[in-house]
C-alpha positions in Angstrom: -41.2 17.3 -14.9 -40.8 13.6 -14.0 -39.8 12.6 -10.5 -38.4 9.1 -9.8 -38.2 7.8 -6.3 -36.0 4.8 -5.6 -36.5 2.9 -2.4 -33.8 0.5 -1.1 -34.8 -2.2 1.3 -32.0 -3.9 3.2 -32.9 -7.3 4.7 -30.6 -9.0 7.1 -31.1 -12.6 7.7 -29.2 -14.5 10.4 -29.0 -18.2 10.2 -27.8 -20.1 13.1 -27.0 -23.8 12.5 -28.6 -26.4 14.7 -26.2 -27.7 17.4 -26.2 -31.2 15.8 -25.0 -29.6 12.6 -22.4 -27.1 13.9 -20.9 -29.3 16.6 -21.8 -27.2 19.6 -24.0 -30.0 21.1 -21.5 -31.3 23.6 -22.1 -34.9 22.9 -19.2 -37.4 23.3 -17.0 -36.5 20.4 -15.8 -40.1 19.7 -18.6 -42.4 20.7 -21.7 -40.1 21.0 -24.2 -38.9 18.5 -26.4 -35.8 18.5 -30.1 -36.6 17.9 -32.4 -33.8 16.7 -35.5 -33.6 18.9 -37.9 -31.0 17.5 -36.0 -27.7 17.9 -33.8 -29.1 20.6 -31.4 -32.1 20.7 -30.3 -35.0 22.8 -27.1 -36.9 23.1 -27.1 -40.7 22.6 -24.3 -43.2 22.4 -23.4 -45.2 19.3 -24.4 -48.9 19.1 -22.2 -51.0 21.4 -21.7 -48.1 23.8 -23.4 -46.9 27.0 -23.8 -43.5 28.6 -21.6 -42.9 31.6 -22.3 -39.2 32.3 -24.5 -36.4 31.0 -27.1 -38.9 30.0 -30.1 -36.9 31.1 -28.4 -33.7 32.3 -27.1 -31.4 29.5 -25.1 -29.4 32.1 -22.8 -32.4 32.6 -20.3 -33.4 29.9 -21.7 -36.3 27.9 -19.5 -39.4 27.8 -20.0 -43.0 26.5 -18.0 -46.1 27.0 -17.9 -49.5 25.2 -20.3 -52.1 26.6 -18.2 -55.0 27.8 -19.3 -58.6 28.6 -18.1 -61.2 31.1 -19.1 -64.9 31.4 -20.4 -65.4 35.0 -21.1 -69.1 34.5 -21.3 -71.7 31.8 -19.2 -72.8 28.9 -19.5 -69.6 26.8 -16.5 -67.4 26.0 -15.7 -63.8 25.1 -13.5 -63.3 22.1 -10.7 -60.7 21.6 -13.3 -58.3 20.1 -15.6 -58.5 23.1 -18.2 -60.8 21.4 -19.9 -63.4 23.6 -19.9 -66.8 21.9 -21.6 -70.1 22.7 -19.4 -73.2 23.3 -18.1 -74.8 20.1 -18.9 -71.6 18.0 -19.6 -71.6 15.1 -21.0 -75.1 15.7 -24.5 -75.8 17.0 -25.3 -74.9 20.7 -25.6 -78.1 22.7 -28.7 -79.3 24.6 -29.2 -78.2 28.2 -26.2 -75.8 28.1 -26.7 -72.5 30.0 -24.5 -69.5 30.1 -24.9 -66.4 32.3 -23.2 -63.4 30.7 -23.0 -60.0 32.4 -22.7 -56.8 30.6 -21.8 -53.2 31.5 -25.6 -52.7 31.5 -27.7 -55.6 32.7 -27.3 -59.3 32.4 -28.0 -61.8 29.6 -29.0 -65.4 30.3 -28.7 -67.8 27.3 -30.3 -71.3 27.7 
């Protein structure tokens, strides 16, 4: 008499996608990016944008806004695309010209 025993093993694997991959991170949908940080993540803003809320607190909705510039003094200008330009651009910047340009974040002094 031959006895055959069959054993069936059922393995269940659950895979949960990382929040940066499945979109559950909560970062600004238009101008934010999700950055993987070990097993966690952090929200950052795209280049040219600055964080306005939820920057260091994941319980607050993350939002970014475009950095904008304004000429405070000097002959510089801001073009229609928001780029700061020296006087006579694209020509050479003149001697002893100074522009003070403020930005949403900080200030830039060009001498």
